[in-house]
N, C-alpha and C positions, 0 to 999 in steps of 0.2 A: 264188726258190725258198724253201720253208719249211724252217726248221731246228728242232732239238729244243726251242728256247726259244719258238718261235712259239705264240701263243695261238690255240687252235682251239675254236670254238664248235660243239658237236654238238647240233643241234636234234632233239629226239626221242631223247635218249640212254637212256631207259628202255625203248624199244620193241624189237621183234625185231631190226631191222637196226642201229638207233642204238646199242644196248647192245653189239652185236658190233663195230661200228666203234670205239667208245670203248675196248673191251678190246684191239682190234688195235693202235690207236695207242699205248696204254700199253705193250704188249709190244714195240713198236719204239723205246721210249724217249721218246715224246712225252707229257710229263706236265703240260704247261701247258694243260689242257683245261677247258672251261667247259660246264656243262650246267644246265638248269633244268627242274624238273618242271612239269606243266601247272598245278598249284596255285600254283607260284612265278611262272610267266610264262605268260599266256594269249596265244598267238600270233595269236589272232583280234583282239586289241586293238592297234591301230596305235600308240597312245600308249605303252602298256607296252613294246612291242617297241622303239620309238625310245629310250625311257629306258634299256632294257637295253643297247642298242648304245652309247649315250652313256657309260654307266658302264664297260662292259667293253672296248670298242674291240678286238674280235678281229682277228687277222691273217687268219684263214681261217674259213670257215663250211661245215659239212656239214648240208644240209637234208634230214634223214631223218624229220622230223615230218610226219604226214599223217593224214587221217581215212580209215580203210580198213575193208574188210569183204568178205564173200563175196557170192554171187549174191543171197541173200535180203535182205541189208542194202542192197545196191546197188539192188535193185528197190523196196524200201519207203521208202528215205530218199534219193531222188534229189536233192532240193534241198540237203540237208545235205552230200552228197558234192561237189557242184560249188561251193557257196558256201564251205564251210569250207576246202577245199583251195586255191581261188583266193585267199582272204583270207590264209591262212598264207603262200603263196608271194609275194603282193604285198607283205606286210609284211616278210618276212625278206630277200627279194632286194632290195627297195627300200632298206631300211636298210643292207644290205651295200654297195650302191652309194654311198649318201650318206656312209658312214663309211670309204670307200676300202679295203674288204676286198681283200686281194691275190689270194685264191683262193676260189672257191665251188664246191662239188660238190652238185648237185641230184639227188635220187633220184626217179625216176619209176616206170613200170611198162610191161611189154610189151603191156598192154591198149590202149595208144595206137594200135596198128596196126589196119587195117581187118579186119572180121570174116572176109572171104574173101581175106586177103592171101596172095600166093604163099608157099609154104613151102620152106625155112625163111625166116623174115622178115628181110629186110635193112633197114638203116636207111632206105634209099631208098623203102621202101613207105609211109612216113608220109604221110597225107593223100591217098592215091590212090583211096580209095573209102570207103563208109560204115562206121561203127563197129558193134561189137556192141551191140545195144539195151540189154541188161541192165546194162552198166556204162558207158554212153555219158557220163553227167555226170562221173564220175570221170576217164574217159579224156580228155575235153575239158579238164578242169582240168590234168591232167598235160602235155598237149600245150602248153597256155598256159605252163606252167612252163619247159619245155625251150626254147620259143621266146623267153621272156624272157631266159634264159641266152645263147642264140644271139644275140639282138638287142643286148643290152648289150655283149657281147663284140665284135660287129661295129661297132657305132656308137661305143663309148667305149673300145675296146681292153681291156675287162675280161678276166679269166681265169676265166670261169664255164663249167663243164662239166656236162653232164647225162648220167647213166647210167640205163639202162632195164633193171632186173632182171626176170628171168622169175619164175615162182612160187617163193616162198621159204618155208622152214620151218627150225625149229631151236630152240635154247634161248630161253626167254622168249616163245615163241609164244603166241598167243591161242587158248585151248581152249573158250571160251564157245560153247555150242551155237547161240545165236541169231545170232551174227555173225562166226564164225571162218572162216578159209579152209579149203579142201577137205581137206588132209592132216591138220592138227591136229583138225579136226572128226571126220574119219574114225577117227582113233586113239582119240579119247575115246568115240565111239559104240560102237566095237567093244569097247573095254575095259569099258564099262558093261554091254554085252550079255553079255560073258563072265562078269562078276561076278553078274549076274542068273541066267544059265544055270547057274552053280555054286552058286546060293543063298547067295552071300557078301554078305549084307546089310551087314556091317560095312564092307567095301570100298566098297560103293555109297554108304553114308552119309559115309564119309571123303571120297569124290570130290565129292559135291554139297554138302558143308559148305564145301569149299574154293572151289567154283564153283557157287553156287546156280543153278537153272534156273527162270527166270520166278518167282522168289520161293520156290520149293520147295527145301528143304534137308534135312539129315539128321534134323531134328526132326519131319518129316511122317510119316504112317503109310505102311506098305508099299504099300497100295492107291493112296494119293495120289502116291507116287513113281512107281509103275508107270504110272499114268495120264499123268503129266507126261512121262516119258521116251518113252512110246509115241507122243506127239505129234511126236517127233523121229525116229521110226522105230526106236526102241530097245526090244526085247522080249527075254525069255529065249530065245525060239526063233530070232529073226532080227534082222538089221540091214537096214533099208531106206534106200537112198541115193537122192538125186535123179537124175533123168534116165535115160539108157540105159546109161551106162558106156562109151559109144563114143568120146567126145571124147578127143583126144590132148593130153597135157600134159607140160611139161618142169619139173623141180624142181631148185632149187639150195639147198644147205645155207647157212643165213644167215651163218655164220662165214666161208664162202668168198665170199659177196657182200661181206662186210665187207673181206676181204683184197683183193678186186678193187677196191673203192671206194678204199681207202687207197692201193693201187698207183697208181690214176689220180690221186688227190689229190696224191701226192708226185712222180710221174714224168711225168705227161702234161699238156701245156698246150693251151689252146684251139686254137692254130695247128696242133696235131698231129691234130685231129679231122676235117679235111676236105682234099680235094684242092685244091691251089693252082692258080690260073690260070682257075678257073671264073668266069663272069660272075655267076652266081647261087649264092651260098653258102647251103646249107641241109643239113638232116639231119646236124648236127654232133654229135648225141647218140651214145652208145655202148651197144650191147646187152651185157648181162651174163647169161650162162647157161652151160649145159653143151653145147648143141647136140645133146642126146639127148632122146627122148620115149618115153612109154608111155601106154597107155589108162588112163582112170579105173578101169575094171574090173580091169586088171592091177594097178594100184596098190592097190585095195581088197583083192584077193586076197593081196598081199604083207603088208598090214596084218593081215588075218585070220590068216595063218600066224605072223607075228611075235607077235601077242597071244595066240594059242592058242585062239581062239574056235571052239567046236564046232558052233555053230548055222548057220543059212542066211544067205546074202547075197542080198538082193532089190533090185529097182530100180523106182522109181516113175516110169514113163515119161510120166506126165501133167505132170511138173515139167520146167523148162527145162534144157537141156544147157549153154547158153552157147556160146562160140565153138568150132567143130569142132576146130581145131588152133591151137596157139600156139607153134610151135617157132622159136627165135631162131637167126639166123645170127650166130655169134660171131667171124667172121673178123677184123673190125676190132679187137676186144679182144685176140684172140690175137696179132695183128700188133703190138699195143702192149705185148706182153710178159707177158700173164697167161693161165693155163689152169687149169681146175678139177681137183680131185683126188677129192672125195667122190662116190661113185656112190650110186644110190637105195637099194639094199639096205642098205648101211652106214648111210645117213642115216635110214631108217625105224627101224632098230634103235636108233640113238643117240637119236632123238626119243622113242621109247617108254620107253627107260631113263630119260631126263630127266623125262618126265611122271610115271612111277611114283615116282621119287626126290622130286619136288616134293610129291606127296601124302603120302609118308612123313614128310618133314621137317616139313611143316605140321602133321601129326597129332601129332608128337612135341613140337612147341613150344606146342601148345594144351592 
């Protein structure tokens, strides 16, 4: 078991989940934490990763680092998604084994499940039929990661556990229009449309100075900014989102994902993740979610209400929807002692407040 003096390496500690896990561990009194930014340690470089493990000798590892993005990024950069994630996992899990790490927690994604998996998706649905095409490379990488954890634990007696979170959102989310996930992208699009609708150009410029869009920032002309934002479906009159709005999705507040992850890290061992007595041990990963879903259209309407946008919500049905449903069965996690608390309405409110605060703070410091 890990104690308060155990050295824990959090890979990806500046990211959405990694930062939340770092803060959660701190709040529980685990202060011997190690983190490296991408500039300090390139996880794609096997020699750099080995040298890091030689120097730090961590007792436990949380692998929250990954190359991630939404449908557009997954479609356009398929090689990057499979190569970079496989390489990160290979390096970090391999060095964890070579350096006798006591406990490893690997973070995956529920996109590992088949496109048409029975709903809600149980852990046993893994590898039963074909994956969703749009994120297949990323899903295959994550499946490889969880199977590495499973296989090292079965063959060598390691204590490596894989958790598969549903769609996450929260503080430190990625709001870049080109490659962010659905909820942060939606909040930013609706926020910008509201600013345009109200002719609040000062607010528009503050926003895109903080996060330029394809090189366009607050120094560009009104017409240049309007032209660029319209490419992403953002106009004073309407916000246009991809697809039909019909797909059902489940969303989990990132700080709750962190709490679930730390709960598993501290209280669950590999032997607790499967039924004993089976000849074939598989599906030892753990789903992490709320077990609740809503349509993308319902989510968009909640965001429009929260932001206060008075324009129209439109759908570009020529664009892909992605997987029709992705609801997790969280029975296994609940039985291991963890349940969610933050519901989607509260979460949307919290995320928009965090987003506005970030723009305000950045403007004041510049």
